[in-house]
C-alpha positions in Angstrom: 24.1 7.1 40.0 26.9 7.0 37.4 30.6 6.1 37.3 31.2 9.9 37.5 30.0 9.7 41.1 33.0 7.5 41.9 35.8 9.1 39.9 39.1 8.8 41.8 41.7 11.5 42.3 44.6 11.5 39.8 47.0 8.7 40.5 44.5 6.5 42.2 41.5 4.2 41.4 38.1 3.4 42.7 37.6 -0.4 43.1 34.2 -2.0 43.5 34.4 -5.2 45.4 32.8 -7.6 47.9 34.2 -8.9 51.2 34.4 -12.5 49.9 36.0 -11.9 46.5 39.4 -13.5 46.3 40.4 -11.5 43.2 39.5 -8.3 45.0 41.6 -9.3 48.0 44.6 -10.0 45.7 44.3 -6.7 43.9 43.9 -4.7 47.1 47.1 -6.4 48.4 49.0 -5.7 45.2 47.8 -2.1 45.1 48.9 -1.5 48.7 52.3 -3.1 48.1 52.8 -0.9 45.0 51.7 2.3 46.8 48.8 2.9 44.5 46.0 4.7 46.4 42.5 3.2 46.0 39.0 3.7 47.3 37.1 0.5 47.9 33.3 0.4 47.5 31.6 -2.8 48.7 28.7 -3.4 46.2 26.9 -5.4 48.8 26.9 -2.5 51.3 26.5 0.7 49.2 23.1 1.0 47.7 23.0 1.3 43.9 26.6 0.3 43.3 25.8 -3.3 42.3 23.6 -1.9 39.6 26.3 0.5 38.6 28.8 -2.3 38.3 26.3 -4.3 36.2 25.9 -1.4 33.9 29.6 -1.2 33.4 29.9 -5.0 32.7 27.1 -5.9 30.3 24.7 -6.8 33.0 27.1 -8.7 35.2 28.0 -7.7 38.8 31.6 -8.7 38.3 34.2 -7.5 40.8 36.7 -6.2 41.1 35.6 -3.5 38.7 37.9 -0.4 38.6 37.3 3.2 37.6 40.3 5.3 36.6 40.6 9.1 36.8 40.1 9.3 33.0 36.7 7.7 33.4 37.8 4.4 31.8 37.0 1.1 33.6 38.5 -2.4 33.8 37.1 -5.6 35.2 39.5 -7.8 37.2 42.6 -6.0 36.0 46.1 -7.1 36.8 48.4 -4.8 38.7 50.3 -4.2 35.4 47.1 -3.1 33.7 46.3 -0.7 36.6 49.8 0.8 36.4 49.7 1.2 32.7 46.3 3.0 32.9 47.7 5.3 35.6 51.0 5.8 33.8 53.1 4.6 36.7 
């Protein structure tokens, strides 16, 4: 499994999260309010994704971790960082 397996469509992001993560809930709310499409992947429910997130974060299973259409990633990004990465 690689980040390429979770590449989002142009204009959107893939966000790895957990149900109990407050930072994830905040980012989801902000994305929805801004009209930015996202696909959420719960790393506690989808096999292999916790390891994928750890591989993107130096061994840490830190969420939210985001994948952008250009294959770049960000950990706990602000809405402004997401918008800048998407060019919106």
